[in-house]
KOLVEX-558754 format. One record per residue: x, y, z of N, C-alpha, C, O in turn. Coordinates in steps of 0.001 Angstrom, whole numbers, plus 500000, padded with zeros to 6 digits. Example, Ala and Ser with C-alpha at 12.3 -4.5 7.8 and 13.67 -1.06 7.14 Angstrom:
% KOLVEX-558754
+--------+--------+--------+--------+--------+--------+--------+--------+--------+--------+--------+--------+
|    nc1 |    nc2 |    nc3 |   cac1 |   cac2 |   cac3 |    cc1 |    cc2 |    cc3 |    oc1 |    oc2 |    oc3 |
+--------+--------+--------+--------+--------+--------+--------+--------+--------+--------+--------+--------+
| 513190 | 494310 | 507800 | 512300 | 495500 | 507800 | 513200 | 496700 | 507800 | 514236 | 496681 | 508465 |
| 512850 | 497750 | 507080 | 513670 | 498940 | 507140 | 512900 | 500030 | 507870 | 513409 | 501138 | 508039 |
+--------+--------+--------+--------+--------+--------+--------+--------+--------+--------+--------+--------+
% end
This chain:
% KOLVEX-558754
+--------+--------+--------+--------+--------+--------+--------+--------+--------+--------+--------+--------+
|    nc1 |    nc2 |    nc3 |   cac1 |   cac2 |   cac3 |    cc1 |    cc2 |    cc3 |    oc1 |    oc2 |    oc3 |
+--------+--------+--------+--------+--------+--------+--------+--------+--------+--------+--------+--------+
| 369412 | 775738 | 713707 | 368925 | 776129 | 715014 | 369783 | 775497 | 716113 | 370189 | 776168 | 717062 |
| 370051 | 774203 | 715971 | 370865 | 773508 | 716962 | 372282 | 774082 | 716956 | 372904 | 774246 | 718006 |
| 372775 | 774381 | 715769 | 374118 | 774946 | 715655 | 374212 | 776294 | 716377 | 375224 | 776600 | 717006 |
| 373162 | 777080 | 716280 | 373137 | 778386 | 716946 | 373190 | 778213 | 718469 | 373919 | 778930 | 719154 |
| 372412 | 777253 | 718993 | 372414 | 776997 | 720440 | 373773 | 776463 | 720897 | 374261 | 776826 | 721967 |
| 374369 | 775611 | 720090 | 375682 | 775070 | 720422 | 376727 | 776187 | 720461 | 377555 | 776237 | 721370 |
| 376684 | 777074 | 719479 | 377630 | 778194 | 719441 | 377448 | 779098 | 720655 | 378431 | 779546 | 721246 |
| 376202 | 779371 | 721031 | 375935 | 780203 | 722199 | 376463 | 779537 | 723467 | 377054 | 780202 | 724318 |
| 376255 | 778235 | 723596 | 376754 | 777503 | 724758 | 378271 | 777541 | 724849 | 378824 | 777724 | 725934 |
| 378949 | 777368 | 723716 | 380412 | 777428 | 723706 | 380917 | 778821 | 724054 | 381918 | 778967 | 724755 |
| 380230 | 779834 | 723570 | 380617 | 781208 | 723886 | 380502 | 781471 | 725387 | 381405 | 782057 | 725984 |
| 379410 | 781046 | 725993 | 379231 | 781243 | 727432 | 380259 | 780452 | 728232 | 380785 | 780946 | 729229 |
| 380547 | 779231 | 727801 | 381530 | 778414 | 728504 | 382923 | 779033 | 728412 | 383699 | 778964 | 729365 |
| 383237 | 779633 | 727273 | 384560 | 780246 | 727132 | 384719 | 781431 | 728076 | 385824 | 781680 | 728559 |
| 383644 | 782170 | 728351 | 383719 | 783288 | 729292 | 384004 | 782787 | 730704 | 384733 | 783434 | 731456 |
| 383438 | 781647 | 731065 | 383709 | 781085 | 732388 | 385167 | 780667 | 732513 | 385773 | 780814 | 733574 |
| 385724 | 780149 | 731435 | 387122 | 779728 | 731472 | 388053 | 780917 | 731656 | 389125 | 780779 | 732245 |
| 387658 | 782070 | 731162 | 388509 | 783252 | 731288 | 388530 | 783807 | 732706 | 389496 | 784467 | 733089 |
| 387496 | 783560 | 733487 | 387422 | 784071 | 734859 | 388061 | 783057 | 735794 | 387363 | 782383 | 736552 |
| 389370 | 782946 | 735746 | 390062 | 781957 | 736555 | 390975 | 782630 | 737570 | 391207 | 783837 | 737518 |
| 391480 | 781833 | 738481 | 392372 | 782336 | 739515 | 393808 | 782293 | 739012 | 394227 | 781339 | 738357 |
| 394548 | 783340 | 739331 | 395966 | 783395 | 738994 | 396754 | 783488 | 740292 | 396390 | 784225 | 741208 |
| 397835 | 782728 | 740350 | 398685 | 782714 | 741535 | 400011 | 783389 | 741215 | 400576 | 783222 | 740135 |
| 400486 | 784154 | 742186 | 401782 | 784817 | 742070 | 402554 | 784487 | 743332 | 402031 | 784616 | 744438 |
| 403804 | 784058 | 743167 | 404620 | 783808 | 744336 | 406090 | 784078 | 744034 | 406535 | 784025 | 742888 |
| 406825 | 784370 | 745104 | 408268 | 784586 | 745010 | 408932 | 783381 | 745653 | 408679 | 783070 | 746817 |
| 409785 | 782704 | 744892 | 410421 | 781509 | 745438 | 411642 | 781873 | 746286 | 411971 | 783049 | 746448 |
| 412302 | 780857 | 746819 | 413420 | 781084 | 747744 | 414588 | 781813 | 747088 | 415396 | 782427 | 747785 |
| 414690 | 781757 | 745759 | 415766 | 782443 | 745037 | 415390 | 783868 | 744647 | 416187 | 784568 | 744023 |
| 414184 | 784306 | 745007 | 413735 | 785656 | 744683 | 413071 | 785775 | 743321 | 412759 | 786884 | 742886 |
| 412849 | 784662 | 742643 | 412230 | 784669 | 741320 | 410707 | 784752 | 741473 | 410104 | 784000 | 742239 |
| 410097 | 785687 | 740723 | 408646 | 785853 | 740767 | 408023 | 784885 | 739770 | 408442 | 784807 | 738615 |
| 407014 | 784147 | 740233 | 406333 | 783169 | 739393 | 404855 | 783512 | 739286 | 404239 | 783953 | 740256 |
| 404293 | 783306 | 738101 | 402860 | 783453 | 737871 | 402365 | 782136 | 737300 | 403009 | 781540 | 736436 |
| 401213 | 781686 | 737789 | 400683 | 780421 | 737300 | 399192 | 780344 | 737565 | 398650 | 781075 | 738394 |
| 398537 | 779437 | 736839 | 397135 | 779174 | 737120 | 397000 | 778078 | 738178 | 395890 | 777697 | 738549 |
| 398136 | 777579 | 738659 | 398155 | 776560 | 739713 | 398852 | 777134 | 740943 | 399754 | 777960 | 740804 |
| 398453 | 776715 | 742142 | 399114 | 777224 | 743350 | 400573 | 776770 | 743400 | 400947 | 775820 | 742713 |
| 401399 | 777439 | 744205 | 402803 | 777037 | 744294 | 402917 | 775609 | 744812 | 402121 | 775188 | 745651 |
| 403898 | 774864 | 744319 | 404061 | 773487 | 744800 | 404377 | 773474 | 746291 | 405072 | 774361 | 746785 |
| 403865 | 772463 | 747017 | 404096 | 772417 | 748463 | 405578 | 772291 | 748817 | 405989 | 772721 | 749894 |
| 406376 | 771713 | 747939 | 407801 | 771538 | 748221 | 408575 | 772849 | 748069 | 409721 | 772944 | 748507 |
| 407959 | 773851 | 747456 | 408616 | 775141 | 747199 | 408639 | 775988 | 748470 | 407634 | 776095 | 749172 |
| 409787 | 776587 | 748758 | 409898 | 777523 | 749871 | 409393 | 778871 | 749363 | 410099 | 779558 | 748625 |
| 408184 | 779253 | 749749 | 407557 | 780456 | 749220 | 407720 | 781603 | 750199 | 407368 | 781483 | 751372 |
| 408264 | 782735 | 749706 | 408405 | 783936 | 750529 | 407107 | 784735 | 750547 | 406718 | 785269 | 751586 |
| 406442 | 784817 | 749407 | 405260 | 785667 | 749271 | 404320 | 784996 | 748277 | 404722 | 784694 | 747153 |
| 403093 | 784765 | 748673 | 402124 | 784156 | 747758 | 400870 | 785011 | 747719 | 400364 | 785434 | 748758 |
| 400379 | 785259 | 746532 | 399149 | 786032 | 746360 | 398253 | 785301 | 745384 | 398707 | 784647 | 744445 |
| 396978 | 785433 | 745638 | 395984 | 784829 | 744757 | 395042 | 785943 | 744334 | 394622 | 786760 | 745153 |
| 394717 | 785969 | 743060 | 393756 | 786982 | 742638 | 392874 | 786429 | 741539 | 393273 | 785573 | 740750 |
| 391697 | 786936 | 741520 | 390695 | 786519 | 740546 | 390778 | 787457 | 739347 | 390677 | 788675 | 739500 |
| 390959 | 786899 | 738171 | 390967 | 787713 | 736959 | 389537 | 787914 | 736482 | 388754 | 786965 | 736482 |
| 389182 | 789115 | 736081 | 387823 | 789342 | 735602 | 387618 | 788714 | 734232 | 388549 | 788595 | 733436 |
| 386389 | 788321 | 733980 | 386043 | 787838 | 732647 | 386090 | 789022 | 731693 | 385850 | 790162 | 732089 |
| 386394 | 788745 | 730460 | 386465 | 789818 | 729475 | 385077 | 790333 | 729155 | 384128 | 789557 | 729041 |
| 384963 | 791626 | 729014 | 383694 | 792245 | 728639 | 383547 | 792237 | 727134 | 384271 | 791529 | 726434 |
| 382603 | 793031 | 726632 | 382424 | 793085 | 725194 | 383692 | 793611 | 724521 | 384366 | 794505 | 725034 |
| 383987 | 793047 | 723389 | 385196 | 793436 | 722671 | 385080 | 794861 | 722152 | 383996 | 795329 | 721801 |
| 386210 | 795530 | 722111 | 386243 | 796872 | 721532 | 385997 | 796756 | 720034 | 386332 | 795739 | 719425 |
| 385417 | 797785 | 719442 | 385171 | 797715 | 718010 | 386481 | 797495 | 717256 | 387512 | 798086 | 717579 |
| 386415 | 796650 | 716268 | 387597 | 796339 | 715476 | 387708 | 797358 | 714353 | 386758 | 797573 | 713600 |
| 388870 | 797979 | 714247 | 389092 | 798973 | 713199 | 389627 | 798295 | 711950 | 390391 | 797332 | 712023 |
| 389218 | 798808 | 710820 | 389756 | 798327 | 709552 | 391222 | 798747 | 709473 | 391635 | 799682 | 710160 |
| 392005 | 798070 | 708647 | 393407 | 798480 | 708502 | 393544 | 799936 | 708045 | 394447 | 800641 | 708494 |
| 392660 | 800386 | 707162 | 392718 | 801777 | 706686 | 392461 | 802747 | 707836 | 393144 | 803764 | 707960 |
| 391476 | 802433 | 708675 | 391158 | 803295 | 709821 | 392317 | 803299 | 710811 | 392695 | 804353 | 711322 |
| 392879 | 802132 | 711081 | 393997 | 802031 | 712018 | 395182 | 802881 | 711536 | 395831 | 803562 | 712330 |
| 395452 | 802832 | 710231 | 396555 | 803608 | 709665 | 396280 | 805103 | 709760 | 397167 | 805880 | 710114 |
| 395047 | 805506 | 709443 | 394684 | 806926 | 709516 | 394793 | 807438 | 710946 | 395295 | 808538 | 711174 |
| 394328 | 806649 | 711911 | 394393 | 807054 | 713321 | 395847 | 807193 | 713768 | 396184 | 808112 | 714514 |
| 396703 | 806283 | 713314 | 398114 | 806343 | 713699 | 398816 | 807550 | 713071 | 399608 | 808226 | 713728 |
| 398521 | 807813 | 711805 | 399213 | 808887 | 711087 | 398599 | 810266 | 711311 | 399312 | 811268 | 711378 |
| 397277 | 810311 | 711425 | 396566 | 811589 | 711496 | 395480 | 811555 | 712573 | 394294 | 811508 | 712243 |
| 395862 | 811579 | 713853 | 394841 | 811567 | 714914 | 393967 | 812816 | 714830 | 394430 | 813891 | 714450 |
| 392704 | 812652 | 715190 | 391728 | 813739 | 715103 | 391510 | 814339 | 716485 | 391294 | 813622 | 717462 |
| 391571 | 815669 | 716551 | 391236 | 816397 | 717775 | 390235 | 817481 | 717420 | 390438 | 818238 | 716471 |
| 389158 | 817553 | 718182 | 388133 | 818580 | 717998 | 388182 | 819508 | 719205 | 388048 | 819064 | 720345 |
| 388375 | 820789 | 718949 | 388391 | 821798 | 720004 | 387043 | 822513 | 720012 | 386583 | 823000 | 718980 |
| 386416 | 822571 | 721183 | 385096 | 823187 | 721337 | 385097 | 824068 | 722584 | 386063 | 824094 | 723347 |
| 384000 | 824784 | 722769 | 383789 | 825532 | 724011 | 382317 | 825434 | 724370 | 381497 | 825021 | 723550 |
| 381986 | 825811 | 725588 | 380601 | 825676 | 726056 | 379653 | 826621 | 725329 | 378453 | 826351 | 725259 |
| 380163 | 827715 | 724791 | 379290 | 828673 | 724109 | 379403 | 828588 | 722582 | 379090 | 829551 | 721881 |
| 379839 | 827464 | 722082 | 380064 | 827290 | 720646 | 378755 | 827166 | 719868 | 378650 | 827672 | 718751 |
| 377762 | 826499 | 720447 | 376450 | 826409 | 719811 | 376363 | 825416 | 718670 | 376950 | 824335 | 718720 |
| 375610 | 825804 | 717623 | 375300 | 824898 | 716515 | 376534 | 824443 | 715749 | 376587 | 823300 | 715294 |
| 377511 | 825304 | 715601 | 378706 | 824924 | 714839 | 379397 | 823717 | 715478 | 379801 | 822791 | 714774 |
| 379533 | 823720 | 716802 | 380156 | 822580 | 717486 | 379266 | 821344 | 717405 | 379762 | 820231 | 717232 |
| 377953 | 821536 | 717530 | 377031 | 820404 | 717407 | 377127 | 819779 | 716023 | 377142 | 818555 | 715895 |
| 377193 | 820613 | 714981 | 377313 | 820099 | 713616 | 378646 | 819380 | 713417 | 378709 | 818357 | 712736 |
| 379701 | 819916 | 714009 | 381015 | 819275 | 713914 | 380987 | 817894 | 714566 | 381497 | 816923 | 714006 |
| 380392 | 817818 | 715742 | 380266 | 816527 | 716430 | 379436 | 815546 | 715615 | 379779 | 814368 | 715518 |
| 378343 | 816029 | 715029 | 377489 | 815162 | 714206 | 378271 | 814590 | 713032 | 378141 | 813408 | 712714 |
| 379083 | 815426 | 712386 | 379868 | 814948 | 711244 | 380828 | 813842 | 711671 | 380874 | 812786 | 711040 |
| 381590 | 814074 | 712729 | 382563 | 813076 | 713177 | 381869 | 811798 | 713648 | 382324 | 810694 | 713347 |
| 380775 | 811948 | 714382 | 380054 | 810770 | 714873 | 379365 | 810014 | 713748 | 379290 | 808786 | 713790 |
| 378857 | 810730 | 712735 | 378179 | 810047 | 711625 | 379160 | 809188 | 710830 | 378778 | 808173 | 710248 |
| 380413 | 809599 | 710811 | 381437 | 808809 | 710115 | 382069 | 807771 | 711037 | 382939 | 807009 | 710618 |
| 381624 | 807745 | 712305 | 382115 | 806790 | 713314 | 383644 | 806866 | 713449 | 384339 | 805850 | 713448 |
| 384136 | 808096 | 713566 | 385577 | 808312 | 713666 | 386001 | 808477 | 715119 | 385319 | 809154 | 715889 |
| 387121 | 807866 | 715503 | 387643 | 808086 | 716854 | 388326 | 809448 | 716910 | 389150 | 809775 | 716056 |
| 387978 | 810235 | 717920 | 388585 | 811557 | 718038 | 388648 | 811976 | 719494 | 387887 | 811499 | 720335 |
| 389577 | 812881 | 719767 | 389682 | 813482 | 721097 | 388961 | 814816 | 721046 | 389121 | 815585 | 720098 |
| 388168 | 815084 | 722068 | 387461 | 816364 | 722152 | 388057 | 817155 | 723305 | 388114 | 816677 | 724438 |
| 388498 | 818367 | 723005 | 389094 | 819219 | 724032 | 388282 | 820495 | 724150 | 387981 | 821158 | 723158 |
| 387936 | 820823 | 725383 | 387149 | 822018 | 725660 | 388078 | 823171 | 726019 | 389034 | 822997 | 726775 |
| 387792 | 824343 | 725476 | 388602 | 825529 | 725748 | 387854 | 826417 | 726733 | 387040 | 827248 | 726332 |
| 388130 | 826240 | 728016 | 387463 | 827008 | 729067 | 388447 | 827838 | 729879 | 388230 | 829024 | 730124 |
| 389528 | 827195 | 730290 | 390471 | 827860 | 731195 | 391622 | 828491 | 730404 | 391858 | 828120 | 729254 |
| 392333 | 829434 | 731009 | 393506 | 830009 | 730335 | 394560 | 828948 | 729979 | 395238 | 829060 | 728958 |
| 394691 | 827931 | 730821 | 395656 | 826867 | 730544 | 395244 | 826073 | 729308 | 396089 | 825722 | 728484 |
| 393940 | 825787 | 729175 | 393456 | 825052 | 728003 | 393636 | 825881 | 726734 | 393953 | 825338 | 725676 |
| 393439 | 827176 | 726835 | 393608 | 828063 | 725677 | 395080 | 828140 | 725278 | 395397 | 828140 | 724088 |
| 395976 | 828205 | 726253 | 397414 | 828216 | 725950 | 397834 | 826901 | 725304 | 398619 | 826891 | 724355 |
| 397305 | 825783 | 725826 | 397620 | 824475 | 725243 | 397123 | 824408 | 723799 | 397797 | 823846 | 722935 |
| 395942 | 824981 | 723536 | 395386 | 825033 | 722181 | 396337 | 825793 | 721255 | 396641 | 825332 | 720155 |
| 396801 | 826956 | 721705 | 397702 | 827774 | 720884 | 398993 | 827019 | 720570 | 399487 | 827053 | 719443 |
| 399527 | 826341 | 721577 | 400762 | 825586 | 721389 | 400547 | 824417 | 720437 | 401353 | 824180 | 719537 |
| 399458 | 823692 | 720640 | 399199 | 822487 | 719855 | 398865 | 822800 | 718400 | 399317 | 822099 | 717495 |
| 398082 | 823841 | 718173 | 397610 | 824136 | 716819 | 398455 | 825168 | 716086 | 398420 | 825237 | 714858 |
| 399212 | 825969 | 716824 | 399957 | 827050 | 716197 | 399088 | 828252 | 715865 | 399536 | 829169 | 715178 |
| 397854 | 828256 | 716346 | 396923 | 829354 | 716100 | 397110 | 830427 | 717167 | 397501 | 830125 | 718294 |
| 396834 | 831661 | 716817 | 396933 | 832754 | 717782 | 395754 | 832749 | 718731 | 395852 | 832251 | 719853 |
| 394651 | 833296 | 718287 | 393448 | 833356 | 719121 | 392609 | 832107 | 718868 | 392484 | 831666 | 717725 |
| 392038 | 831536 | 719919 | 391220 | 830339 | 719723 | 389926 | 830654 | 718986 | 389283 | 831677 | 719223 |
| 389567 | 829760 | 718099 | 388313 | 829842 | 717365 | 387700 | 828451 | 717403 | 388383 | 827465 | 717125 |
| 386432 | 828364 | 717742 | 385787 | 827054 | 717842 | 384595 | 826996 | 716895 | 383936 | 828007 | 716653 |
| 384326 | 825819 | 716366 | 385106 | 824594 | 716517 | 386365 | 824637 | 715659 | 386405 | 825273 | 714606 |
| 387372 | 823952 | 716135 | 388608 | 823774 | 715372 | 388860 | 822284 | 715256 | 388798 | 821547 | 716240 |
| 389142 | 821857 | 714043 | 389450 | 820456 | 713779 | 390935 | 820340 | 713479 | 391476 | 821073 | 712651 |
| 391582 | 819412 | 714161 | 392992 | 819139 | 713904 | 393106 | 817682 | 713483 | 392739 | 816779 | 714236 |
| 393615 | 817459 | 712283 | 393816 | 816109 | 711753 | 395314 | 815971 | 711502 | 395853 | 816538 | 710552 |
| 395972 | 815213 | 712364 | 397432 | 815188 | 712331 | 397926 | 816561 | 712751 | 397632 | 817014 | 713858 |
| 398679 | 817233 | 711873 | 399162 | 818594 | 712164 | 398374 | 819652 | 711396 | 398635 | 820846 | 711544 |
| 397409 | 819223 | 710574 | 396617 | 820168 | 709785 | 395453 | 820687 | 710623 | 394827 | 819937 | 711372 |
| 395174 | 821979 | 710483 | 394172 | 822638 | 711325 | 393154 | 823356 | 710452 | 393516 | 824066 | 709514 |
| 391868 | 823163 | 710772 | 390774 | 823912 | 710144 | 389966 | 824577 | 711245 | 389561 | 823915 | 712201 |
| 389727 | 825870 | 711125 | 388916 | 826575 | 712113 | 387571 | 826921 | 711506 | 387468 | 827201 | 710311 |
| 386542 | 826900 | 712339 | 385183 | 827168 | 711874 | 384649 | 825955 | 711137 | 385362 | 825351 | 710336 |
| 383397 | 825592 | 711400 | 382848 | 824385 | 710785 | 382385 | 824656 | 709364 | 381532 | 825508 | 709114 |
| 382972 | 823909 | 708446 | 382553 | 823892 | 707049 | 382525 | 822428 | 706641 | 383573 | 821811 | 706454 |
| 381345 | 821882 | 706506 | 381170 | 820450 | 706286 | 382029 | 819923 | 705136 | 382715 | 818913 | 705293 |
| 382000 | 820586 | 703997 | 382750 | 820095 | 702835 | 384255 | 820112 | 703082 | 384946 | 819149 | 702748 |
| 384765 | 821181 | 703655 | 386204 | 821284 | 703914 | 386647 | 820242 | 704941 | 387696 | 819617 | 704786 |
| 385848 | 820061 | 705981 | 386203 | 819081 | 707004 | 386175 | 817672 | 706414 | 387081 | 816875 | 706658 |
| 385138 | 817368 | 705640 | 385031 | 816038 | 705023 | 386206 | 815781 | 704092 | 386766 | 814685 | 704081 |
| 386579 | 816789 | 703313 | 387702 | 816633 | 702385 | 389003 | 816367 | 703140 | 389793 | 815517 | 702729 |
| 389230 | 817084 | 704238 | 390452 | 816869 | 705009 | 390473 | 815462 | 705616 | 391517 | 814810 | 705633 |
| 389331 | 814998 | 706110 | 389255 | 813645 | 706671 | 389471 | 812597 | 705579 | 390133 | 811585 | 705810 |
| 388911 | 812839 | 704390 | 389102 | 811922 | 703262 | 390577 | 811843 | 702876 | 391112 | 810753 | 702672 |
| 391232 | 813002 | 702777 | 392651 | 813040 | 702397 | 393537 | 812339 | 703420 | 394584 | 811797 | 703069 |
| 393122 | 812349 | 704680 | 393889 | 811667 | 705732 | 393686 | 810157 | 705686 | 394390 | 809414 | 706370 |
| 392723 | 809699 | 704879 | 392508 | 808259 | 704740 | 391406 | 807702 | 705603 | 391262 | 806484 | 705708 |
| 390619 | 808566 | 706225 | 389517 | 808079 | 707050 | 388368 | 807629 | 706156 | 388069 | 808289 | 705160 |
| 387715 | 806506 | 706499 | 386583 | 806040 | 705690 | 385405 | 806999 | 705781 | 385215 | 807692 | 706780 |
| 384620 | 807018 | 704708 | 383452 | 807916 | 704654 | 382296 | 807329 | 705426 | 381228 | 807938 | 705496 |
+--------+--------+--------+--------+--------+--------+--------+--------+--------+--------+--------+--------+
% end
Protein backbone atom coordinates (compact mmCIF):
# COMPACT_ATOMS: atom_id res chain seq x y z
CA UNK A 1 0.00 0.00 0.00
CA UNK A 2 2.78 2.42 0.94
CA UNK A 3 4.68 1.44 -2.18
CA UNK A 4 1.65 2.28 -4.32
CA UNK A 5 1.35 5.75 -2.73
CA UNK A 6 5.07 6.35 -3.16
CA UNK A 7 4.89 5.38 -6.84
CA UNK A 8 1.91 7.69 -7.39
CA UNK A 9 3.75 10.56 -5.69
CA UNK A 10 6.84 10.03 -7.86
CA UNK A 11 4.71 9.91 -10.99
CA UNK A 12 3.03 13.21 -10.14
CA UNK A 13 6.36 14.83 -9.26
CA UNK A 14 7.86 13.73 -12.56
CA UNK A 15 5.03 15.48 -14.45
CA UNK A 16 5.84 18.73 -12.65
CA UNK A 17 9.48 18.41 -13.64
CA UNK A 18 8.50 18.11 -17.29
CA UNK A 19 6.58 21.42 -17.24
CA UNK A 20 9.64 23.63 -17.12
CA UNK A 21 10.75 26.84 -18.78
CA UNK A 22 13.02 26.72 -21.80
CA UNK A 23 15.16 29.66 -22.87
CA UNK A 24 16.24 30.43 -26.41
CA UNK A 25 18.71 33.14 -27.29
CA UNK A 26 21.00 34.23 -30.10
CA UNK A 27 24.46 35.22 -28.94
CA UNK A 28 26.70 37.94 -30.39
CA UNK A 29 28.17 35.47 -32.92
CA UNK A 30 24.71 34.56 -34.26
CA UNK A 31 24.66 31.13 -32.61
CA UNK A 32 21.23 29.99 -31.40
CA UNK A 33 21.24 28.55 -27.88
CA UNK A 34 18.58 26.55 -26.03
CA UNK A 35 18.78 25.95 -22.30
CA UNK A 36 16.77 25.40 -19.17
CA UNK A 37 18.71 28.33 -17.67
CA UNK A 38 18.48 31.99 -18.73
CA UNK A 39 21.34 33.44 -20.79
CA UNK A 40 24.37 34.42 -18.72
CA UNK A 41 24.44 38.13 -17.84
CA UNK A 42 27.91 38.47 -19.38
CA UNK A 43 26.57 37.26 -22.75
CA UNK A 44 25.72 39.87 -25.39
CA UNK A 45 22.23 38.65 -26.32
CA UNK A 46 20.61 39.75 -29.59
CA UNK A 47 17.31 37.93 -29.09
CA UNK A 48 15.99 36.14 -26.01
CA UNK A 49 12.76 34.19 -25.73
CA UNK A 50 11.25 32.29 -22.88
CA UNK A 51 8.56 29.70 -23.28
CA UNK A 52 6.77 27.26 -21.09
CA UNK A 53 6.85 23.65 -22.25
CA UNK A 54 3.62 21.74 -21.67
CA UNK A 55 3.60 18.72 -19.44
CA UNK A 56 3.26 15.47 -21.31
CA UNK A 57 -0.23 14.06 -21.58
CA UNK A 58 -1.18 10.41 -21.53
CA UNK A 59 1.20 8.27 -23.52
CA UNK A 60 0.15 6.99 -26.90
CA UNK A 61 -0.63 3.29 -26.98
CA UNK A 62 2.51 1.24 -27.38
CA UNK A 63 2.48 -1.03 -30.41
CA UNK A 64 3.97 -4.48 -30.34
CA UNK A 65 6.92 -5.03 -32.68
CA UNK A 66 4.70 -7.21 -34.92
CA UNK A 67 2.06 -4.46 -35.14
CA UNK A 68 4.69 -1.79 -35.82
CA UNK A 69 6.14 -3.90 -38.66
CA UNK A 70 2.71 -4.59 -40.17
CA UNK A 71 1.79 -0.89 -40.05
CA UNK A 72 5.08 0.05 -41.72
CA UNK A 73 4.84 -2.60 -44.45
CA UNK A 74 1.08 -2.79 -45.00
CA UNK A 75 -0.81 0.35 -43.90
CA UNK A 76 -4.58 -0.08 -43.74
CA UNK A 77 -6.99 2.26 -45.53
CA UNK A 78 -10.77 1.87 -45.39
CA UNK A 79 -12.81 3.60 -48.09
CA UNK A 80 -16.44 4.35 -47.19
CA UNK A 81 -19.30 6.60 -48.23
CA UNK A 82 -22.22 8.17 -46.40
CA UNK A 83 -24.73 5.81 -48.02
CA UNK A 84 -22.74 2.62 -47.43
CA UNK A 85 -24.91 1.38 -44.56
CA UNK A 86 -24.38 -1.90 -42.70
CA UNK A 87 -21.45 -3.09 -44.80
CA UNK A 88 -19.34 -0.07 -43.77
CA UNK A 89 -20.48 -0.39 -40.15
CA UNK A 90 -19.47 -4.07 -40.13
CA UNK A 91 -16.11 -3.20 -41.70
CA UNK A 92 -15.46 -0.57 -39.03
CA UNK A 93 -16.47 -3.03 -36.29
CA UNK A 94 -14.00 -5.61 -37.60
CA UNK A 95 -11.07 -3.17 -37.71
CA UNK A 96 -11.94 -1.64 -34.33
CA UNK A 97 -12.46 -5.04 -32.67
CA UNK A 98 -8.91 -5.97 -33.67
CA UNK A 99 -7.69 -2.55 -32.42
CA UNK A 100 -5.94 -1.86 -35.72
CA UNK A 101 -4.70 1.59 -36.75
CA UNK A 102 -6.22 2.58 -40.07
CA UNK A 103 -7.00 5.58 -42.22
CA UNK A 104 -10.64 6.07 -43.17
CA UNK A 105 -11.37 7.90 -46.40
CA UNK A 106 -14.83 9.00 -47.44
CA UNK A 107 -15.80 8.97 -51.11
CA UNK A 108 -18.12 11.96 -51.56
CA UNK A 109 -16.61 14.40 -54.03
CA UNK A 110 -15.37 13.78 -57.58
CA UNK A 111 -11.84 14.55 -56.38
CA UNK A 112 -12.07 11.90 -53.63
CA UNK A 113 -13.37 9.37 -56.16
CA UNK A 114 -10.52 10.14 -58.57
CA UNK A 115 -8.01 9.80 -55.73
CA UNK A 116 -9.60 6.42 -54.86
CA UNK A 117 -9.21 5.22 -58.46
CA UNK A 118 -5.58 6.33 -58.56
CA UNK A 119 -4.71 4.87 -55.16
CA UNK A 120 -6.46 1.51 -55.56
CA UNK A 121 -6.25 0.97 -59.31
CA UNK A 122 -10.00 0.26 -59.31
CA UNK A 123 -12.29 1.62 -62.01
CA UNK A 124 -15.61 2.41 -60.36
CA UNK A 125 -15.65 2.97 -56.61
CA UNK A 126 -17.25 0.29 -54.49
CA UNK A 127 -17.65 0.65 -50.73
CA UNK A 128 -16.50 -0.53 -48.38
CA UNK A 129 -13.07 -1.11 -49.85
CA UNK A 130 -10.17 -2.28 -47.74
CA UNK A 131 -6.62 -1.56 -48.83
CA UNK A 132 -3.82 -3.30 -46.94
CA UNK A 133 -0.52 -2.16 -48.38
CA UNK A 134 -1.17 -2.38 -52.14
CA UNK A 135 -3.73 -5.22 -51.89
CA UNK A 136 -7.37 -4.25 -52.36
CA UNK A 137 -10.61 -5.99 -51.34
CA UNK A 138 -13.98 -4.53 -52.32
CA UNK A 139 -17.23 -5.33 -50.54
CA UNK A 140 -17.22 -6.48 -46.92
CA UNK A 141 -16.56 -10.16 -46.40
CA UNK A 142 -15.46 -10.80 -42.83
CA UNK A 143 -13.45 -13.96 -43.55
CA UNK A 144 -11.63 -12.53 -46.57
CA UNK A 145 -10.81 -9.29 -44.77
CA UNK A 146 -9.59 -11.14 -41.66
CA UNK A 147 -7.42 -13.43 -43.79
CA UNK A 148 -5.83 -10.48 -45.60
CA UNK A 149 -5.11 -8.73 -42.29
CA UNK A 150 -3.65 -11.96 -40.87
CA UNK A 151 -1.39 -12.43 -43.91
CA UNK A 152 -0.14 -8.85 -43.52
CA UNK A 153 0.98 -9.72 -39.98
CA UNK A 154 -1.64 -7.83 -38.00
CA UNK A 155 -2.50 -9.40 -34.62
CA UNK A 156 -5.92 -11.01 -34.24
